C-alpha positions as CSV (number, residue, x, y, z in Angstrom):
1,M,16.0,-51.2,18.8
2,T,14.7,-49.9,22.2
3,A,16.6,-46.2,20.7
4,I,13.6,-46.7,17.9
5,N,10.7,-47.3,20.2
6,Y,11.6,-44.0,22.4
7,F,12.0,-41.7,19.6
8,W,7.8,-42.3,17.9
9,R,6.8,-42.3,22.0
10,H,8.0,-39.0,22.6
11,P,6.6,-36.4,21.9
12,L,8.2,-34.3,19.2
13,A,7.5,-37.0,17.3
14,E,3.8,-36.9,18.7
15,Q,4.2,-33.6,17.6
16,A,4.6,-34.2,14.3
17,R,2.9,-36.7,13.2
18,E,-0.7,-34.4,15.0
19,E,0.7,-32.1,12.0
20,G,1.0,-34.4,9.5
21,R,-2.6,-35.2,10.2
22,V,-3.8,-31.1,10.3
23,E,-2.3,-30.7,7.2
24,E,-3.4,-33.5,5.2
25,R,-7.4,-33.5,6.2
26,A,-6.4,-29.6,5.7
27,R,-6.4,-30.4,2.2
28,M,-8.4,-33.1,2.5
29,T,-10.9,-30.3,2.3
30,L,-9.8,-28.0,-0.5
31,G,-9.7,-31.1,-2.7
32,I,-13.4,-32.5,-1.6
33,L,-14.6,-29.3,-3.0
34,E,-12.1,-28.9,-5.6
35,W,-13.5,-31.9,-7.0
36,R,-16.7,-31.7,-6.5
37,G,-16.0,-28.2,-8.5
38,I,-16.7,-25.4,-6.6
39,P,-14.5,-22.2,-6.9
40,V,-12.3,-22.0,-4.3
41,P,-11.1,-18.8,-3.2
42,E,-7.2,-17.2,-1.7
43,A,-9.7,-16.6,1.0
44,V,-11.1,-19.4,1.4
45,R,-8.0,-21.8,1.0
46,E,-6.0,-19.4,3.7
47,R,-8.8,-20.5,6.5
48,V,-8.3,-23.2,6.3
49,L,-4.9,-23.9,5.3
50,A,-3.9,-21.7,8.4
51,C,-6.5,-23.8,10.8
52,T,-5.0,-26.3,13.8
53,H,-7.6,-27.6,15.5
54,L,-8.2,-31.1,14.3
55,E,-11.9,-31.5,14.9
56,Q,-12.6,-28.0,12.9
57,L,-10.7,-29.3,10.1
58,K,-12.8,-33.8,10.3
59,T,-16.4,-31.2,10.9
60,W,-15.1,-29.0,7.6
61,A,-15.0,-32.3,5.6
62,Q,-17.7,-32.9,6.5
63,R,-18.9,-29.9,5.0
64,A,-17.5,-29.9,2.0
65,V,-19.2,-33.2,0.9
66,H,-22.5,-31.0,0.7
67,A,-20.8,-27.6,0.2
68,T,-22.6,-25.6,-2.3
69,A,-19.6,-23.0,-2.4
70,A,-16.7,-22.8,-0.9
71,D,-17.6,-20.3,2.3
72,N,-20.7,-22.9,3.9
73,L,-17.5,-25.1,5.5
74,F,-17.5,-21.5,7.6
75,V,-21.7,-21.5,8.9
76,G,-22.2,-22.5,12.0
77,D,-18.1,-21.6,12.7
78,D,-18.1,-20.1,16.3
79,D,-14.0,-19.1,14.6
80,R,-12.0,-21.2,16.3
81,T,-9.9,-21.7,14.3
């Protein structure tokens, strides 16, 4: 039992969880645009999927809810992606 508990606290396990959260948030952001019927150009898709900053992806997901075009996700960004 101890070995299992140790694994979940291991830095590699935390890194895997973080990567999963980042990928999930990126796909969710693109999904919101697609569900709303907003075309997603390949350049936007690539930029969102390449982003590794969870907070940036959170911002984009929030913007996707109100966006009228996929490029609206990036308005006002400082290019931290």
